[in-house]
C-alpha positions, 0 to 999 in steps of 0.5 A: 465509477470503475472507468475513472482513474485511480489517483493518490492524494496525500493525507491532510486535514480534509481527508484523514477522518474519512481515511480512518473510517475505511475498513477491510472485511473481517477476515482481512483484519489480521493481515493489515494494521488499522489506518489510525495506527498507520497514521500514528506510526507515520507521525513517529517516522515522519522523516521517511514515511509518506501517507496517501489516500487512494481515490477513484475520481472523488471517491476515497477507496483506500489507503497506502503508506510508503517508507524510504530506506535511504541507505538501501535506496528502496521504498517499502509499501508498508501499508496497503488497503482497499475498503471492503465496499470497493474490493473485488472491482479491480481497484486493488491492482490498479492502485498497486500499479499507480503506487509503483508508477509513483515510486518509480518517479522517486528514482529508487532502485527497488520497491518492496512489499510483504504479506502474511503467508496465509494471505494468498489473495495479497500474494496473487495481487502483488504477483499480478502487478509485477512483484517477485518473491525475494526468498526472504522473510521479515522479522514478523514472518511476512514474505517479502516481494520486490520490483527491481527498478534499476 
């Protein structure tokens, strides 16, 4: 399965239950909201939020949520997770790269992501995918990273 391509598919009535069932390992639960919470949150902000399942071939391995900040012409990757059964296989990096490629096609100036300061693995992953720290911290105390497109 590792040689197959990562693809993003919008959440729909056929895959949302499987998406909700995805989970991270216990140590990571403090770092990422549950997928069901994210789906509910996206319902409230449906004008600016997009939800996608992350697949390798036909296998659902993860979830991501983007938010467009129109006034700043930037996208935020506000949720990203790979299921605990598919971690440490290189899928996280491939998925982030696929997400960045997708968002570049949206003609945005910046792509931002944030992480809890204690989540060193996320910082290393995002750095390896080209994100740079901005020196900013969001209202929740998360460190902000970005990729400048233009």
